[in-house]
C-alpha positions in Angstrom: 18.1 -20.7 2.1 16.6 -23.2 -0.4 18.8 -23.4 -3.5 15.9 -23.4 -5.9 14.5 -20.3 -4.3 17.8 -18.6 -4.3 18.3 -19.2 -8.0 15.0 -17.4 -8.7 16.5 -14.2 -7.4 20.1 -14.8 -8.4 20.2 -16.3 -11.9 17.0 -15.3 -13.7 16.9 -12.5 -16.3 15.8 -9.3 -14.6 12.9 -8.5 -16.9 11.5 -12.0 -16.8 12.0 -12.1 -13.0 10.2 -8.8 -12.5 7.3 -10.1 -14.6 7.3 -13.4 -12.6 7.1 -11.6 -9.3 4.8 -8.9 -10.4 2.1 -10.9 -12.1 1.1 -12.9 -9.0 1.2 -9.6 -7.0 -1.1 -8.1 -9.6 -3.6 -10.9 -9.4 -3.7 -10.8 -5.7 -4.0 -7.1 -5.4 -6.6 -7.0 -8.2 -8.8 -9.4 -6.3 -8.2 -7.4 -3.1 -9.1 -4.1 -4.8 -12.1 -5.8 -6.3 -13.5 -6.7 -2.9 -13.1 -3.0 -1.9 -15.1 -2.1 -4.9 -17.7 -4.7 -4.1 -17.9 -3.4 -0.5 -18.5 0.1 -1.9 -21.1 -1.1 -4.4 -23.1 -3.1 -1.8 -23.0 -0.2 0.7 -24.0 2.3 -2.0 -26.9 0.3 -3.2 -28.1 -1.2 0.1 -27.1 1.4 2.6 -26.9 4.7 0.6 -24.7 7.7 0.2 -24.3 8.2 4.0 -22.9 4.7 4.1 -20.3 5.7 1.5 -19.6 8.9 3.5 -19.0 6.6 6.6 -16.4 4.6 4.6 -14.8 7.9 3.5 -14.6 9.1 7.1 -13.2 5.7 8.2 -10.6 5.6 5.4 -7.9 7.7 7.2 -8.0 5.5 10.3 -7.8 2.3 8.2 -4.9 3.8 6.4 -3.1 4.6 9.7 -3.5 1.0 10.8 -2.2 -0.2 7.4 0.7 2.1 7.7 1.8 0.6 11.0 1.5 -2.9 9.6 3.5 -1.9 6.5 6.2 -0.2 8.6 7.0 -3.6 10.1 6.3 -5.6 6.8 8.3 -3.5 4.4 11.1 -2.8 6.9 11.5 -6.5 7.5 11.3 -7.4 3.8 14.1 -5.0 3.0 16.3 -6.5 5.7 15.5 -10.0 4.7 16.1 -9.6 1.0 19.4 -7.8 1.5 20.5 -10.5 4.0 19.7 -13.2 1.5 21.7 -11.3 -1.2 24.6 -11.1 1.2 24.3 -14.9 1.8 23.2 -14.5 5.5 20.0 -16.6 5.9 20.5 -16.7 9.6 20.0 -12.9 9.8 17.0 -13.3 7.5 15.3 -15.8 9.8 16.0 -13.7 12.9 14.4 -10.7 11.1 11.4 -12.8 10.4 11.0 -13.8 14.0 11.4 -10.2 15.1 8.8 -9.1 12.6 6.3 -11.5 14.1 7.1 -10.3 17.6 6.7 -6.6 16.6 3.3 -7.3 15.2 1.9 -7.9 18.7 1.7 -4.1 19.0 -1.5 -4.4 17.0 -3.3 -5.6 20.2 -2.6 -2.2 21.8 -3.7 -0.4 18.7 -7.0 -2.3 18.7 -7.6 -1.6 22.4 -6.9 2.2 22.0 -9.1 2.4 18.9 -12.1 0.5 20.5 -12.0 2.8 23.5 -12.0 6.0 21.4 -14.1 5.4 18.3 -16.4 8.3 18.4 -13.7 10.9 19.3 -11.5 9.6 16.5 -14.3 9.7 13.9 -15.3 13.2 14.9 -11.7 14.2 14.6 -11.8 12.8 11.0 -14.7 15.1 10.3 -17.8 12.9 10.8 -21.1 14.8 10.9 -23.8 13.5 13.2 -25.6 11.9 10.3 -22.4 10.0 9.2 -21.1 9.1 12.7 -23.5 6.2 13.2 -22.4 4.5 10.0 -18.7 5.1 10.6 -18.9 3.9 14.2 -20.6 0.6 13.1 -17.9 0.0 10.5 -14.8 0.9 12.6 -15.8 -1.0 15.7 -15.5 -4.3 13.8 -12.4 -3.1 11.8 -10.6 -2.2 15.1 -11.5 -5.6 16.5 -9.8 -7.3 13.6 -6.6 -5.1 13.7 -4.3 -8.0 14.7 -5.2 -10.3 11.8 -4.8 -7.4 9.4 -1.3 -6.7 10.8 -0.1 -10.3 10.5 -1.5 -10.6 6.9 0.5 -7.6 5.8 3.7 -8.5 7.6 3.8 -12.2 6.6 3.0 -11.3 3.0 5.9 -8.9 2.8 8.4 -11.4 4.4 7.3 -14.2 2.0 7.6 -11.9 -1.0 11.1 -10.8 0.2 12.2 -14.4 -0.4 11.2 -14.3 -4.0 7.8 -16.0 -3.6 5.0 -13.9 -4.9 2.6 -16.9 -5.4 1.7 -17.5 -1.7 0.8 -13.8 -0.9 -1.3 -13.8 -4.1 -3.2 -16.9 -3.0 -3.6 -15.4 0.5 -5.2 -12.2 -0.9 -7.3 -14.1 -3.4 -8.7 -16.5 -0.9 -9.4 -13.7 1.7 -11.0 -11.4 -0.9 -13.1 -14.2 -2.4 -14.5 -15.1 1.1 -15.0 -11.4 1.7 -17.1 -10.9 -1.4 -19.2 -13.9 -0.7 -19.9 -12.8 2.9 -20.7 -9.3 1.7 -23.6 -10.6 -0.3 -24.7 -12.9 2.6 -24.4 -10.3 5.4 -25.5 -7.2 3.6 -28.3 -8.5 1.3 -29.5 -11.7 3.0 -29.0 -10.8 6.6 -29.6 -7.0 6.2 -26.6 -6.2 8.4 -25.8 -3.0 6.4 -22.3 -1.5 6.9 -21.6 -3.8 9.9 -21.9 -6.7 7.4 -19.3 -5.2 5.2 -16.8 -4.8 8.1 -17.4 -8.3 9.4 -16.9 -9.8 6.0 -13.6 -7.9 5.7 -12.3 -9.1 9.1 -13.3 -12.7 8.4 -11.6 -12.6 5.0 -8.4 -11.2 6.6 -8.4 -13.9 9.2 -8.5 -16.6 6.6 -5.7 -14.9 4.7 -3.5 -14.8 7.8 -4.1 -18.4 8.7 -3.1 -19.4 5.1 0.2 -17.5 5.5 1.0 -19.1 8.8 0.2 -22.5 7.3 2.7 -21.9 4.6 5.5 -21.1 7.1 4.7 -24.1 9.2 4.3 -26.5 6.3 8.0 -26.8 5.7 7.7 -25.2 2.2 9.2 -21.9 3.2 12.9 -21.3 2.7 12.9 -19.4 6.0 11.6 -20.9 9.2 9.8 -19.6 12.3 11.8 -20.6 15.3 10.8 -19.7 18.9 14.3 -18.5 19.7 14.1 -15.9 16.9 11.0 -14.3 18.4 13.2 -12.6 21.0 13.5 -9.0 20.0 17.0 -8.0 19.0 17.6 -4.2 19.1 20.0 -4.1 16.1 17.4 -5.9 13.9 14.6 -3.9 15.3 16.5 -0.7 14.5 17.1 -1.9 10.9 13.4 -2.8 10.5 12.0 0.5 11.8 14.7 2.7 10.3 13.6 1.6 6.8 9.9 0.9 7.6 9.2 4.2 9.2 9.1 5.8 5.7 6.2 3.7 4.8 4.3 4.5 8.0 5.2 8.2 7.6 3.8 8.2 4.0 0.6 6.5 4.9 0.2 8.6 8.1 0.7 11.8 6.2 -1.7 10.6 3.6 -4.2 9.8 6.3 -3.8 13.2 7.9 -4.3 14.8 4.5 -7.4 12.7 3.9 -8.8 14.1 7.2 -8.2 17.6 6.0 -9.7 16.8 2.6 -12.9 15.5 4.4 -13.1 18.5 6.6 -12.6 21.0 3.8 -15.0 19.1 1.5 -17.6 19.1 4.3 -17.2 22.9 4.5 -17.5 23.6 0.8 -19.5 20.7 -0.5 -21.2 18.9 2.4 -21.7 15.1 2.7 -22.2 14.7 -1.0 -18.6 15.9 -1.7 -17.3 13.6 1.1 -19.2 10.7 -0.6 -17.6 11.5 -3.9 -14.2 11.5 -2.2 -15.0 8.0 -0.8 -15.6 6.7 -4.4 -12.5 8.4 -5.7 -10.4 6.7 -3.0 -11.7 3.4 -4.5 -10.8 4.5 -8.0 -7.3 5.5 -6.8 -6.8 1.9 -5.7 -7.2 0.7 -9.3 -5.2 3.6 -10.7 -2.2 2.9 -8.4 -2.4 -0.9 -8.6 0.0 -1.4 -11.5 2.7 0.7 -9.9 2.2 -1.0 -6.5 2.5 -4.5 -7.9 5.5 -3.6 -10.0 7.1 -2.2 -6.9 6.3 -5.4 -5.0 8.0 -7.4 -7.7 10.9 -5.0 -7.7 11.6 -5.0 -4.0 13.1 -8.5 -3.5 15.1 -8.1 -6.8 16.6 -4.8 -5.7 17.3 -5.9 -2.1 18.9 -9.2 -3.1 21.1 -7.7 -5.8 22.1 -4.7 -3.7 23.1 -7.1 -0.9 25.1 -9.1 -3.4 26.7 -5.8 -4.8 25.4 -6.6 -8.3 24.7 -3.0 -9.3 24.3 -3.8 -13.0 21.2 -5.8 -12.2 20.0 -3.2 -9.8 20.2 -0.5 -12.5 18.5 -2.8 -15.1 15.6 -3.7 -12.8 15.0 0.0 -11.9 14.9 0.9 -15.6 12.5 -1.9 -16.6 10.2 -1.2 -13.6 10.1 2.5 -14.2 9.1 2.1 -17.9 6.5 -0.5 -17.1 4.9 1.6 -14.2 4.9 4.7 -16.4 3.1 3.0 -19.2 0.5 1.7 -16.8 -0.1 5.1 -15.3 -0.4 6.7 -18.7 -3.2 4.2 -19.5 -4.9 5.1 -16.2 -4.6 8.8 -17.0 -6.3 8.4 -20.4 -9.2 6.3 -19.0 -9.9 8.4 -15.9 -9.6 11.8 -17.6 -11.6 11.0 -20.7 -14.0 8.3 -19.6 -14.6 8.8 -15.8 -18.4 8.4 -15.8 -18.5 4.7 -16.7 -16.0 4.0 -13.9 -18.0 5.9 -11.3 -21.3 4.2 -12.3 -19.7 0.9 -11.2 -19.9 2.2 -7.6 -23.2 4.0 -7.4 -26.5 4.5 -9.2 -27.1 7.9 -7.5 -27.2 10.4 -10.4 -26.1 13.4 -8.3 -23.2 11.4 -6.8 -22.2 10.1 -10.3 -22.1 13.7 -11.6 -20.1 15.0 -8.5 -17.6 12.1 -8.6 -17.0 12.2 -12.4 -16.4 15.9 -12.2 -13.9 15.4 -9.3 -12.1 12.6 -11.1 -11.3 14.8 -14.0 -9.3 17.1 -11.7 -7.8 14.5 -9.3 -6.1 12.4 -12.0 -4.7 15.1 -14.2 -1.2 14.2 -13.3 -1.8 10.4 -13.0 0.9 9.7 -15.7 3.6 10.8 -13.2 2.6 8.5 -10.4 4.6 5.4 -11.6 7.9 7.0 -10.9 6.7 8.6 -7.7 5.6 5.3 -6.2 8.7 3.4 -7.3 11.1 6.1 -6.0 10.3 5.6 -2.4 10.4 1.8 -2.7 13.8 1.8 -4.4 15.3 3.7 -1.5 13.5 1.4 1.0 14.8 -1.7 -0.7 18.4 -0.6 -0.6 18.2 0.7 3.0 18.5 4.4 2.3 16.2 5.7 5.1 16.6 9.5 4.5 15.8 9.4 0.8 13.0 7.0 1.4 11.5 9.4 4.0 11.7 12.4 1.7 10.1 10.7 -1.3 7.4 9.2 0.9 6.4 12.5 2.5 6.7 15.0 -0.3 3.3 14.4 -1.8 1.1 14.6 1.3 3.2 17.4 2.8 2.5 19.6 -0.2 -1.0 18.4 -0.5 -2.1 19.6 2.9 -1.4 23.4 2.5 -2.8 23.3 -1.0 -6.0 21.8 0.4 -6.5 25.0 2.5 -5.2 27.6 0.0 -6.9 26.6 -3.3 -10.5 26.2 -2.1 -10.4 29.9 -1.2 -10.0 30.6 -4.9 -12.0 27.7 -6.5 -14.2 26.3 -3.8 -14.6 22.5 -4.0 -12.6 22.4 -7.3 -9.7 23.8 -5.4 -9.6 20.7 -3.3 -9.6 18.5 -6.3 -6.8 20.6 -8.0 -4.6 20.1 -5.0 -4.0 16.5 -6.0 -2.4 16.9 -9.4 -0.3 19.9 -8.3 1.2 17.9 -5.4 1.7 14.9 -7.7 3.8 17.1 -10.0 5.9 18.4 -7.2 6.5 14.9 -5.8 7.5 13.6 -9.2 10.1 16.3 -9.7 11.8 15.8 -6.3 11.7 12.0 -6.7 13.3 12.2 -10.1 16.1 14.4 -8.7 16.9 11.9 -5.9 16.6 8.9 -8.2 19.0 10.3 -10.8 21.5 11.0 -8.1 21.2 7.4 -6.8 21.5 5.9 -10.3 24.7 7.8 -10.8 26.0 6.4 -7.5 25.1 2.9 -8.7 26.9 3.4 -11.9 30.0 4.7 -10.1 29.9 1.7 -7.7 29.5 -0.7 -10.6 32.5 0.8 -12.4 34.6 0.6 -9.2 33.5 -3.1 -8.7 34.6 -3.8 -12.3 38.0 -2.3 -11.7 38.4 -4.3 -8.4 37.5 -7.5 -10.4 40.2 -6.8 -13.0 42.8 -6.1 -10.3 41.9 -9.4 -8.6 42.1 -11.2 -11.9 45.5 -9.8 -12.7 
């Protein structure tokens, strides 16, 4: 490993290091989220509310694809950062090679998806009116599955080395191209929702090429060697044992989104589904600070845990938790007291604005708790604790699903929206219990390490 890169993770002050790694992640994710917003705006204004409903119906499938990519990316990043902390760059490079090889599974996913688009969309709850729009969108998205996979996996492995700048540039370039092509394809060429999907895939392709260029430029501290592409079962087990929690979380969230769409269709029709489509875009902005802080935290935690520097592990968790909570409190205030200006960014349909603003007031009532909830799962992933990571990843969607069916019987569509803050509160409580237990373990390990150092010194 390059000495300069190693010093970034090893010698810097934790708070400044977290800021250094989080800011580029924020900029990249902000631009990435912005292009999702622009997609929604273009589709809302040039396609209509049924186009938004098509996006909402497609959302769970896209999340499932993302979950599979993140399973490999986050699992690999955890192994890489811990290997670097333990001064084992050889294992880190073998893990990188295995991550690339595992990403080939995306070809199979694309083939299955392209062969079963209509059945999948009907399973998601698409009505006949919405099916045409969702089909046009998902056909192109499925075709671009492989580049989306590689973009997620390579970004995670680069970030695990302590380099947040390259993934930021990758997302920024891809999103900028996407936004420009949105205007060209949707407005100038009149391609509608197909244009939005095509712009997305082209943007992701450019992002992926940029990431591969970085690895082959010689600037990366880890190299891609053909010999490391051979799958090693022990490394694969480490990757998937940790990464499966990310997939399970997103898969469960996708399943819950399917049920949300179906129940909303029953109680509120396509307009309620369209409102949910907009809320999913708002959620991206609300969760963004917690996500980027988590991305900055992951290599710090993994490296220092691998190096058995538990004092730095504890300090980084504390700083990240405070920062994420402050950001989520700000999101809570804005979305609960001023939802309408946010919704108007996405649509000019007065009925959809009213429906979405009303829903936002319910969905984000516990948003101030989300910072800890998001960081909790990532902490356990970063240090290789698979069981705790699985529990914290699944608790929110697993409580959300039954609430979606129970509460609407009492409060109709409002019951669906109330399911979100209640499940958020439950997830926060369980995450805090597990985090407190883990923090005590870190403190005990740090004390034991201090005693061992004194004994060696004497």
